[in-house]
N, C-alpha and C positions, 0 to 999 in steps of 0.2 A: 151257308153259301151252297152248299151243294142243293137245296131244294129252290134258292132262288134261279141259278143257273139252269135247272132242268124245267123250270117254268119259263125261262126266257127262251131258250136255244131246243127245247125237246130233251127228252131222256135219253135216247141213241146218241144225239150228237154231243151233248155235253159228257157222257161218259165215255167218247170215245176220243174227243180231240183235248178235253182238258185234263181230265184224271191221269191216263198213262201217258202220253205225251209231256205234257209238264213234269210229271214225276221225274221221269228218267233225266229230261235236261235239268232240273233243279238239284238233283243229287249229283250226276256227273259234275255239274259245275259247283257247288256246295264242298264235295271233297276235293277238288282241285285248289279252292282258296281255301279251305281248313289247312291245307297241306304246305301252301305257299305263305300264308298269312298267320297261321298259327288258329288252333280250335277256340280258344277262348275268344281273341277278337272276332273272330266269326260268328260265333252264339251270341254276345252282347250286340253286335251289328245287325244280326237276324231278329233280335227280339226286338231292338229298337225299331226297325222296319215292321215288324209285323205291328207294332203297336202304332206306328204313324198309318198304314194302312187302315186299320180297325177306325184310326180318326177321321180319316177323310171319307172312309164308306159311311160312317155315322153324319157328317156333315152332309154328306150327298143325298141322304134320305131327307 
């Protein structure tokens, strides 16, 4: 994915926008949800979401 985004958006733009900003936001949201709903439930939901995302990316190509 990193190589794809670097090719689409350019190396500087991809590195700045996607990597750092998304990482901070996802970690804060994930920590809050794990505290509120339970760590195991969030791990299962995130694994299912990751699998669904890869499936959609595979179909899109």
